[in-house]
C-alpha angles and dihedrals in degrees: 000000000000133000109205122203125206117181108209131200124148098327101138094138093057113019096088091054090044093052094041088056090055096048087049091064115129086223106068102180104100145096120235115213115194108196107204109206092198097283115204096201129059098285098112092046087053095054091042087056092061108085115210126132087222096066119090116182113207115193118205140165114277107274109142134262097295093058090048092054091043087053092051092048093054094044094046111118094199135062098233111069120189119191129208127175115233093247100046127074140210131231108244092256099051097111088040088057094047090048088055091054091049090052093049098040107026093162095063118106096207132025127193142179131213121269143203129221112224132190116184101325096323123103109223101179143357121212138184147107115318091235140004114273146053115342101234100186107021097185095047091051097044090050087069095045141326117283096185145036138188089258096044103055135094113188131188108251089225090062094070092064087062104040100026134244129284112299107250092194093065115087098184131030095016087140092054089049086056096045090053094051089049088047090056100042112017139063112246126200118194142174126202090224110125106233100143133066117205110200115214096185095060120127119262093014107183089216091063092056115087109219133195115260094253091061094054128098087232095061096078106035107181110252090234086074093059094081101037108091093205094050090048092051089050096051094040092060092050089047092052089048093052095047090051092049090052089048093050091051094045101251097133092155091056091045089056093046097053092041098047094041089059104042090130091063101033111019118215095256091056088073090064087072096028092122086071089064093060104091123225091236091057093049091054090046090053088048093052093049096049088051092052093048093049093048090049093053093044090056092049091050093049090048092048095242095121129052126212 
């Protein structure tokens, strides 16, 4: 059986669809823990209005998504814990696919499926492992593209005692921090089958909020990564992207802080060639996203929903 954890904070527009996608699973043996992080909208009331004995609402003081996931991990009754964000949704056979991976790879600590990024009704990108099986070299593979997401993974509860819980001091990229720890210390089984839809247009998206360097997962890269060439390449790519984002948004001081804090990973001279670390796939994804956002705003302006 599975314990499913949904961290919830002000997702009144999407939480109903997310929960419905969980309840529609072809595998019915699970508990669903909705960890309400003191939402100020009607999110909790919407969940309370869905009557299913498998749903358990847990109210807690506001502490962020990591504290909510940790609360769910600690309260989970079963050994396999699947996570899904309150604005994403699963295909009906997501748990069935995970169950198949567990059957075929019982020694794995983490199991994950492919996922697709969606904005409005457009699919921007599809991510996942290159083939079904055990990921032998995590950092080498994720350097070429992500293989897991906060809504696509199922982790053995016992693993968290070994690698630690989600870091509550990180405000952006806390999931990447966890995947890196899993990649270093755990066995991961994956399938490229897309069973998860990650919504980029959801309200309060963490990726839309610019954070100070000290609040990023990249600020305190573990020393054991310094001597591993695949880990260095992986972290360097993310550092280059983060510096570029800061520069584009006029945060020169923050760009210097995050770069200079991590010279041991990405030396200063690596930034002379950092545009080469921006993948073509990411550029096209950004382009699609900008076009969709421009089209949406243009439609709102023409219908009189937005004032300038």
